[in-house]
C-alpha positions in Angstrom: 22.5 18.8 -0.2 21.9 19.7 3.5 22.4 17.3 6.4 19.3 15.6 7.8 17.7 17.4 10.7 18.2 15.7 14.1 15.4 17.5 15.8 12.5 15.7 14.0 9.7 14.8 16.4 8.9 11.1 15.5 6.4 10.6 18.3 3.3 11.2 16.1 4.4 8.3 13.9 3.8 5.7 16.6 0.5 4.1 17.4 0.2 5.9 20.7 1.4 9.2 19.2 -1.1 9.0 16.4 -3.9 8.3 18.8 -3.0 11.3 20.9 -2.9 13.5 17.9 -6.4 12.3 16.8 -7.7 13.0 20.3 -6.2 16.4 20.3 -7.9 17.2 17.0 -11.2 15.8 18.2 -11.0 18.0 21.4 -10.5 21.1 19.2 -13.9 20.6 17.6 -17.0 22.4 18.8 -20.0 20.4 20.1 -21.8 21.1 16.8 -18.9 19.8 14.8 -18.7 16.7 16.9 -22.4 16.0 16.5 -22.1 16.5 12.8 -19.2 14.0 12.6 -21.1 11.4 14.6 -24.1 11.8 12.3 -21.9 11.5 9.2 -20.4 8.3 10.7 -23.9 6.9 11.3 -24.9 7.7 7.7 -21.8 5.9 6.4 -22.6 2.9 8.5 -26.1 2.7 7.2 -25.0 3.1 3.6 -22.4 0.3 4.1 -25.0 -2.0 5.6 -27.4 -1.3 2.7 -24.7 -1.8 0.1 -23.7 -5.2 1.7 -27.4 -6.2 1.8 -27.9 -5.4 -1.8 -24.8 -7.3 -2.8 -25.8 -10.4 -0.8 -22.9 -10.1 1.6 -23.1 -10.8 5.3 -23.5 -7.9 7.7 -24.3 -7.3 11.4 -27.8 -5.8 12.0 -27.1 -2.8 14.2 -30.3 -3.0 16.3 -30.0 -6.7 17.3 -26.3 -7.1 16.8 -26.9 -10.3 15.0 -25.1 -11.6 11.9 -27.3 -11.6 8.9 -25.9 -14.2 6.5 -25.3 -13.3 2.9 -26.8 -15.0 -0.1 -23.8 -14.4 -2.4 -22.0 -17.5 -3.6 -18.4 -17.6 -2.5 -16.1 -19.8 -4.7 -13.6 -21.6 -2.5 -11.6 -23.2 -5.3 -10.0 -21.4 -8.3 -12.0 -21.8 -11.6 -11.1 -24.7 -13.8 -8.4 -23.7 -16.4 -10.3 -25.5 -19.2 -13.1 -22.9 -19.1 -10.9 -19.9 -20.0 -12.4 -17.3 -22.2 -11.5 -17.7 -25.9 -9.5 -14.9 -27.6 -11.6 -13.0 -30.2 -9.6 -12.1 -33.2 
């Protein structure tokens, strides 16, 4: 077994180092690639809002930036243990 290398660059593993690496990668993209990435992010945001709306979960409406309350029932207490499902044998 070889000795561990002492010349490992650990700077990308920090918050700041990771952010710098992301910015370097972003700067390497062409304008067309950047535009495509922004469009894909917008599509994902629209899909996420629609999915939350269909599930009755709260979401923030992007045009007014207002919270749209959900209609889903959220249980705050654990279910009663006397209503456990019966074993089928």
